N, C-alpha and C positions, 0 to 999 in steps of 0.2 A: 253717423257722428264721427269725430276725429278719433275716438277711442274704440270704435267698432271696426272689425275687419274679419275676413275669412280667407282661407287658403286650402288648396287641395293638391295632391300629388299622386299620380298613378304611374307605376312602373311594371311593365310586363316582360318576362323572359330575361331578367337581369342575370348575367353570368356571375357565378360565385368567385371566379378568378379575379374579380374586382377587389377581393380581399387580399390579394397577393402582397401588397406593400406592408401589410400588418402581420404576415405569417412568416415562419421560417422559410428560407430560400428553397429547401428541399420538399416542402409540403405543398401538395396540389389538391385543391378542393374542386371537385367536378359536380356541377349541378346548376340549376337556375332558380331564381326567386321572383316572387311577385310582391310589390310593395304598394300599399294604399294608405294615404295619409289625408286626413281632414281635420282642420282646426278653425276655430272662430272665437271672436271676442265680442262681448256686448256688455251692457251695464251689470249683468250678473257675474261677469268674470270670463275667464278663458276656459274653453272646453274643446274636446276633440277625440278622435279615434285614430289608431294606427295599427296596421296588421302587416306582418311579414310572413309570407308562406313560402316554404321551401319544397320543391319537388324532390322526389327520391334522387340521391346522389351518392358520392363516395369521397373518401379522403385517402390519398396515396402518398407515398414517400418515394422520391426519385433522387438518388444521390449521384447520378451520372453513370453508375455501373449497373444498377438494378432498380426495378420499380416494385415496391411492396404495397399491397392493399392493407391499410390500417383499419378502416371500418367503413361500413355502408350505413346510410341513414334513410329512413322512410319519409313520407310526407310529414312535414313539421310546421309548427305554427307558433309565432310570437305575437301577442296582441296586447295593446295598451288602450285604456279608456280614461279620459279626464272629464269629470262631471261634478259640479257642486264642490269644487276644491278638494276632490278625492280622486287619487290616481290608483287605478286597479290594473292588473296585468296577469297574463297566463303564459306559460311556456310548456310546449310539448315537443320533445325531440327523441323519437325512437331511433335506436342505434342498431337495428336488426339483430345480428347474433351477439353484439357486444353490450346489449342492455338498453337502458332508456334514461332520460333526464326530464323531469317535469317540475313545475313550480307555480306558485301564486304570489301576487304582490298586492299590497294595499297600503297606501300612504294617505293619512288624513291631515288636513290643513297643509296642503302642499305649498300654498302661498300665504305668508304671514307678513302683513304690513309692506307689501311690495317685494318681499324677499322670498325667492323660491327655495324649497327644501331647507327651511329654517331649522334651527336646532330643536324647536318645539314640534316639528313635524313627526307625527306618530307613525310607527312602522308595525305592520302585521304581514309577515312573509313566511312562506314555506318552500322547501326545496327537497325533492325526493330523487335519489340517484340509485341506479342499479347498473353496475358495470362488470362485465366479464372480460378479463384480460386473456387474449389468445396470442400473446407474444408482442403486443404493441409496446409495452414499457421497455422491453429489451432492445427495441429499435432505437430508442432515444438514449439509452444508457449503454455505452460501448463495453463496459466491464461485465455486462450480463449477456450470456449467449441465448438463454431462453427465459421466459417468464410466464406465469399463469396465476389465476386466482379470481376471486369474486369479491366485489365491494358493494355493500348495501348501506345506504345512509339516508337519514332524514334530519333536516335542519330547520329550525324555526327561529325567526328574528322578531323581537318585540322591542318595546321601549320607544325611544325617539332617535332622530338623526344625531342629536348631540350626545346621546347616551344609549346606544343600542345594546340590547340584551339577547344573548345567543343561548339556545338550548337545542339539544338533539343528540343523536347517537349514530355511530357508523361502525360497521364490522367488516373486517377483512378475513376471508375464510379460504382454507385449502389453497393457499398461494404457494408458489415455489419459484425459485430463481436458480440459475446455474452460473457459477463464478469460475470460468476456466482458468484465470490467472493463478488461482490458488487450488484449483482442482476439486472444488466442493460443490455439493448440491444442497441448497437450503429447501427443506420440505415442511409441509404442514405449518406454513407461516400463518398465524392467526393473530388478530388484533381487535380489541374492542375499545372504542372511544366514546365517551359520553360527557356532555357538558351542560352547564347552566350558569348564567351570569357571566363571570369573567374567568371561569376555570374550566379546564378539560381534563378529565381523568382517563388515563391510558392503562391498558394491561394487555399482555399477549405472550405468545411463545413461538419458538422456532426449533425445528429439528435439523441437526447436521450430523451426518454419520449415524452413530447409535446414541448420541447425546441430545439432550433437550435443554434449551436456555429459555428462561422466563423473565419478563420484565413488567414493571408497573411504575406509574409515576403520575405527575400532575403538571400541567402547564397553566400559567396564570397570565392573563392579559389585563393590564391596568392602564387607564387613560394617562397619556403623557409619561409613560414609564416603559423601560425595556422589558422584553419578555423574560419571565422567570420560570424555572423548571426544577422539579425534583424527580429523580429517576433512580430505580434500583434494578440491577441485573444480576441474576443468579443462574447457575447451570452446572451440569455434571457431564464430563467426558464429551464436550462439544468439539466436533472436528473443525479446526481452523485452517488446516492445509493438508492436501493429499497430492503432492507433486513429487517428481523424482528427487528433488533437493530436500524435501521435508515432509514428514507426516507428523502432525501435531494435534493433540487433544488437550482441551483446557476446561477447567472448572472455575468459572469466575464468580466472585461475590463482590460486586462493585456498587458504589453509590455516587451519583453525580448531581451537583446542584449548580444552577445558573442564577446569578444575581448581578445586576448592574454590569452586564457584559463580562462577567468573570465566571469561568467554568472551573469548578473544583471537583476532582475525582479522587476517591479514596476506596480502599478495600484490598482484596487479595485475588490474585490469579494463580491458581494451582495448575501445574502441568503434570498430570498423572502419567502421561505416556507421550514420547516423542522420539522420532528418528531423524536426525539432521545429517545430511550427506552433502557437504559443500565441496565444490571443485573450483569455483572461481568467485571472488568477491568483486562486485561492481560498485563504484562510488555512487553515493546518493547525496544530492544537494538538498539541504533543508531551507525552504523558502520562508520568508518572514510572514508572520500571521496576519499582517495588516496590508498585504499586497494582493491585488487581483489582476491577472493578465486578461485584458479585454480582447485585444487582437494583436497579432504579431507585429502589425504595422503601427499600432497605436501605442501611445505612451502608457506607462503603468499608472493606474488610478488607485489612490489610497481610499480605504473604506474604514468604517468603525472597527477598531481592533478588539478582537475577542481574546482576553487574557486567560491562559490555561495554567492551572496549578494542579499537581497531582502528587499523591503519596500512596503508592501501590506496592504491595508486597508480591514479588514473583517467587513462587515456591516450586522447585523442581523435585519431583518424586523419584522413586527408585527405578523407573522404566524409561529414563531419558538417556539416549545414546547419541554420540557424535562421531562422525567419520569425515575427516577432511584435512587437506594439507599435511598429510602424514600422521595426524593424530587420531587415534581411535580410543574410545572409552565410554564410561557412563558418568553422567553428571548428576549431582544432587546438591541441595542447599537452598538458601533463601537470600534474596537481595531486595532491599527496599529501594524502589525507584522514585526519585524526587525530581519533579518538574516545576520550574518557576518561570514567569515571563522574562524574556530577554536574557536568560541564563542557560548554560549548558546543562543537559540532563545529568544528574548525579546519582550515585549508587552507594548503598550502605549495607554490607552483609558479606557473605562468603559462599562460593561454589566449590565443590570438591570433585575431583576426578578419581573415579574408581575403575579398577581393572583396565587401566589405560596402557597404551603402547604408543611410542613415537617412532616413526620410520624415517631414517635419514641414510642416504647413500645406500638404499636397498636393505638396510639392517633395521630390525625391529627391536627397540629398547623398551624395557619395562618402566612404567611410571610408578615408582614405589610410593611416592607421595605427591599429590598435586592439589594446589589450592589457588583459587582466584579470589583475592581479597579486595573488597570495595570499601574504602574508608572515607566516603563522603566526597571523593573527587569525581571527575568525569567518568561516566559509566563505560566509555570505550577505552579506558586506560586503567584497568585494575592492577593491583599489586600482584606479584607472582611469588609463589612459594612451592617449588617443584624439586623433586629428587628423582632423576632418571638414571637407571642402573642397568648393567649387563654382567651376568655371572659367567665367567669363563674358567671352568675348573675350580681351582682354589682362589682365583683372583676375582674380586668384586671391583669393577670400575664404574664410575658414575659421574654425573654432572649435577651441580646444584644451580637452579635458576631462581634468581631473585630480581629485585628491581620492579619495573612496570612493563606493561605490554608494549609501550612505545620505546622504552629504554631498558631492555632486559640485560642482566649481568649473569654470565655463566662462569662457574668455577668448577674445575675438575677435582675429584678425590678418588681414593682407592684404598683397598684393604687387601694385602699389605701396602704400605706407602711406597710409591715409586715416582720416577720422573714424569713430568707432565706429558711429554711426548709418548711415553709408554702407556700412560693412562688413556690417552686419546686413541692410541693404537688398539688397546684391549677393548675400548668402548665400541669402536667401529669395525675392527677386523677380528677381534678375539685372540690376537697374538701380539707380542711385543714388537717394537720397531725393528729389532734385530732380525726378525723373521718375516718382515714385510717385503714384498717385491717392489720393484721400481714404480709400477703403476699404482700399487697400494700406498706407497709412500707419497706419491703425488697427491692422492686423494686426501691423505692426512694433512698435508700442508695446506691444501685449500680449505679443509674443514676448520683448521685452526683460525683462519681468517674469516671465513664466511659465517661461522656459527656464533661470532661475537664473544668468544671466550676471553676471560680476563687474561691479559698478556698475550692475546691471540696473534697480534702482529709479530711479536718477538718469536713466539712458538712457530708461526708459519715460516718466518725467515729461517729459523734454525732447521726445520724440516726441509725447507726448500734447498738450503745449502747442502744438507746431508745427501739429498738425492739429485743435486745438480740441475735444478729447474730454472728456466728463464722467465716463465710467466705463470701466474696463478690468479684465477678469477672466477666469477659466477656469471654464467650466460643465461639470460631470461628467454623463455619461450612464449608461445601464444597465451598460455595460462600459467598460473603459479606452479602447478605440478609438473610442468614441462621444463622448469629451470634445471640447470646442470652446472656442476663444477668443471671448469676447464683448466688443465695444466699443459704447459708446452715447453719445448726446448729446441734451440737451433742446433742441428747436427753439423751444419756448415753455414757459412754466410748466406748461401742460397737456399738451403733446405731446412724447412721448419716442420716439426711434427707436434700434434696436440692430441690429448686424450680427454674426452668429456664423460663424466659420470653423473647419472641422473640423481638429483637430490631426493626425489620422492619415489623413484622406481629403480629398476636394475638395468635400464637401457644404457649401453655404453657406445660411444662413437669415437672412431679413430680417424684423424685427418692428417694428410701430408700435403704440403705446399712447396713447390719448387719454382724459383724465379728464373724465367728464361732470359729476360732482359729487364731494363729499368721499368718498363710498362707492362710487359706480358709475364704471366705466371700460369701454372697449371695446378689444380687442386683436386685431390681425390678424397673420397669419404667412404668409410665402411662402418656399418652399424645396422640400425633397423632398415635402412635403405643403403644401397651402394651406387655410387656414380662418380663422375669426373666432370670438372668445369675448366674452361679456358678463360682466364680473367684478364681484363685490360684495365689498367689504373690510369685515371686522368686526374691530375692535380690542378687545383685552382688557386 
């Protein structure tokens, strides 16, 4: 009859690289498959069978530089059977050393009133997974150098196509990953997930260093609604970083909630111990939260924006130290960090500097009082309240630092009271200007300008005139700590000499330049290295 038909398809030795268009470019699936399909229709409806058999094969990753074996699979089978409006199926996929994947499927009333997979189609399905990671995950996640662990899970799906009901459990045991960028190894990573209906309960723990962090929470999936989440994270002395620039331990106590694509984070992060050793700061650009870079050649695609708000207290305990850019000392205090969508991160609180010293021009000055005050403004621009002093015999010389990090104001003071130039001389040299040498006087002149002292330009000019200088400036190096103060003077119209003093070290450099002609000159340098150059000047 016109409504009756039958069809069959047999495929032998089908190469699995036919899947290439649907896989990552670097993934290679090696193996062959056999496909058998039979289908027919009569007055009782549509029925049929399909089987896909895989011969043993492998999955490898080839990035052009090396080829890595991800997993090997044994003889596998996928089968489907449609009879009396019921679709059943089975899956068997052994992954050799990496575990196995198996499952069953049953759909009742597959066709309802001419519509296939109707909302009323009933589901009875199971899936069992056993997976042993032997480094596969780290291949796909560049931030991880190694990974390991075992996942066991069972999933059951009931209900209908229009309203599926999920239940099951999964466990991650004895997992570990290495994060070389921050120098830490996460060990004993464990997680248990169990769910029924529209919710999944999570709990687990992870060890980093000598500390352990634990978490628990719940995910909720509702029809026609965004994912919602409640999560709690606690821990003691968890290692966050172990690299030359920073060794950091943290004790978090945080709560996170996700509602309607809005993530709220509250709680406290206590830093019981940290050693920060900075030598160079690199700028970091903060990208917008609703942008995703798809390809370098493609245009930027907007996605649903996740709004993040946070109110987290950062508490520094008494074992937090800092060493960088000439500043050494211990930090303590508390700052409330406030984050709101489309606004700069703000801070409220105060950090104190204890047992601090500040090195400038090779001299270490004591920080008698040091405070960073966060008054609700941008967190990267706190207010300053510092008192830096040097005791030289009966003379106390110092500088008060106020203002903000981006616009500091420095004011000199002394006991007994004396001229500003003498205060600066005592502060940096330990002697009054009357006892300073020519080179030392040059350094004082540059300091008055470069340190941002109140009236510094006037003071610099006064000192410069006193010592007969033609040039005062700050010369930058490859890093901040290689910056130096440079002062110079013309001994004759053709001969120029300069003297550079390291701002953060005691390296000094002497240069002499002599003009042979309008375009040619010779320059010599004596310091950490000694040499001479013949220079040709081309003006455009």
